N, C-alpha and C positions, 0 to 999 in steps of 0.2 A: 160932175158925176164921174164915178170910177167905173170903168168897164174892163173886161178881161183883155189881156194882151192878144188873145187869139180871137180873130174876128168872128162875128156871129155866122157869117157866110161859110166859115170853115167848119162849123159845128157838124158833127157826124151823127147820122142816124144809124143805129144798130138795128137792122130789121132781122127779126128772128122768126123763122117758121116753126111753129110748135105743133107736133102731131098729137091731137086729142084722142082720136080713135082710129080705126082702120080707114074710115072714109072722111071723117070730120077733121078739119084743120083750120087754123086762122093765123094771121100775121100780126105780130106785136111789134111796136116801136118803142125804143128807149131813148129819151132825149136828155142830154146833159146841157143844162142852161147856164151860161155865164151871166149871173144876176147883176143888173145895174143897181149900184148902191149909191147913197149920198157920199159926198167927199169925206165926211168924218162921221162914222157911225156912233161915236161917243158923244156927239153933240145933237140934241133934239132938233128935229125939223118941224115945220108946220104941217098940219093935216093935209093942206093943199099940196105941199111939196111931196109928202109921202104918197098921196093918191096919184100924183103925176108920175112918180117913179114906178109905182105898181102898174099903172096903165102902160108904161113903156115896156115893162116886163111881160105884161099880158099880150101886147101886140106881137112881141117876139115869139112867145109861146103859141099864139094863134097861127102865125105863119108856119111854124114848125109842125104843128098838129095837122094843118091842112096839107102840107107836103107829105107827111106820113100817110094820111088818109088817101091821098091821090096815088100813093104807091101800094095801096091795098091793106094798110094797117087797120085793124078793128079794135085793138087795145093799144092805148098810148100811155106810157108811163113818164111822168115828169118829176123833177126833184120836189121834195117836201117844201122847201123854202124858196121856190122859184119866183115868187112874187115880191118878196121883201128882203130876202137875205137872212143872215144868221148872226152877224157880229154886233149885237145890240145889248144894252143893259136894260133893266126893267123900265127905266124912265125913258130911254130913247126909242124903244119899240112902241110905246103908247100911241103915237100918231098913226101907226100902221094898223091899229086894231079897230074893230067895230064893236060898239056896245050893243049886246043883244040881251034885251030884258028877259 
């Protein structure tokens, strides 16, 4: 598996306090996730391997989301491709997809 050179523990939360009204406010967290990808994204993996990679990414996101919530965040933004990455062809992304009738 390929991971980012920058450790997950060093990932930074940017907590922003946004003023909604004169008395109403909330805290939002923005999380940048270093997605765990297969060694070669141009080579298809099995659905089981794809699911394992996505579960690893979900575990990382879950930890980050809990930390943000503990710090008071009520809105948490994560990257669009945080579960499976982005460097795929039409054929190699297939194991990461779910067939919804």
